[in-house]
C-alpha positions in Angstrom: 76.4 102.4 116.0 78.0 103.8 112.7 81.0 101.7 113.5 79.0 98.5 113.6 77.1 99.4 110.3 80.3 100.1 108.5 81.8 96.8 110.0 78.8 94.7 108.6 79.4 96.2 105.0 82.8 95.2 105.2 84.6 98.5 106.0 87.7 99.0 108.0 86.7 101.7 110.4 89.2 104.2 112.1 87.4 106.4 114.6 88.5 110.0 115.4 87.3 111.9 118.6 88.3 114.4 121.1 87.4 112.1 123.7 89.2 108.9 124.9 86.0 107.6 126.2 84.4 107.8 123.0 87.3 106.3 121.4 87.2 103.2 123.7 83.7 102.5 122.9 84.5 102.8 119.1 87.3 100.3 119.6 84.9 97.9 121.4 82.3 98.2 118.5 85.0 97.0 116.0 86.8 100.1 114.9 90.5 98.9 114.0 92.2 102.1 115.2 91.3 105.2 117.2 92.9 108.6 117.2 92.4 111.7 119.4 92.6 115.2 118.1 92.2 118.6 119.6 91.2 120.8 116.6 90.4 121.0 113.0 93.9 121.4 111.8 95.4 118.5 114.1 92.5 116.3 112.6 93.4 117.2 109.1 97.2 116.5 109.9 96.6 113.2 111.5 94.2 112.2 108.6 96.8 112.9 106.1 99.6 111.2 107.8 97.8 108.0 108.6 95.6 107.5 105.4 96.6 106.3 102.1 94.6 108.8 100.1 
């Protein structure tokens, strides 16, 4: 549901989860991309690699 709220406000949503099923739901709700990760460091590495921060 947070994906839908963010989309309504004009945000581009990228979902992160350990579960492929959760990512599939996020994409159906409007996330522009979805990425899986297994641990905290992997999450941070993916975030740094894919974000323009």
